[in-house]
C-alpha positions in Angstrom: 2.6 3.9 -10.3 4.8 4.7 -13.2 7.9 5.0 -11.0 7.1 2.0 -8.8 5.7 -0.5 -11.4 6.3 1.1 -14.9 2.5 1.3 -15.6 0.3 4.3 -16.2 -2.5 5.2 -13.9 -5.7 6.9 -15.0 -7.9 8.9 -12.8 -11.6 8.5 -13.6 -13.8 11.0 -11.8 -16.7 9.3 -10.0 -19.7 10.4 -7.9 -20.9 10.0 -4.4 -17.6 9.7 -2.6 -16.6 6.5 -4.3 -12.9 5.7 -4.3 -11.7 2.5 -6.0 -8.3 1.4 -7.3 -8.6 -1.1 -10.2 -6.1 -3.2 -12.0 -7.9 -4.1 -15.2 -11.4 -4.9 -14.2 -10.5 -6.0 -10.6 -11.0 -3.6 -7.6 -7.8 -4.0 -5.6 -8.3 -1.2 -3.0 -11.2 1.1 -2.1 -12.6 3.5 0.5 -14.2 1.7 3.4 -16.3 2.9 6.4 -13.1 3.5 8.3 -11.7 5.8 5.5 -9.3 5.9 2.6 -6.5 3.4 2.1 -3.0 4.8 2.7 -0.6 5.2 -0.2 1.4 2.2 1.0 -1.7 0.0 1.2 -2.6 1.0 -2.4 0.9 0.3 -3.7 0.9 -3.1 -2.0 -2.6 -4.0 -3.4 -1.5 -3.0 -6.9 1.7 -5.0 -6.6 -0.2 -8.0 -5.5 -2.5 -7.7 -8.5 0.1 -7.3 -11.2 1.6 -10.3 -12.9 5.2 -11.2 -11.8 8.1 -9.6 -13.7 
């Protein structure tokens, strides 16, 4: 995330197989019944959630 957007990402350990990617308080990507999002899907979701510029 630092290289792509110039922002720091923080890993917060969860429980029960939960995987969520948040920008601020908003969940922008997460694990679903079909599996984990790809790296490209996560990057696109974060980019869409960040303010322009």
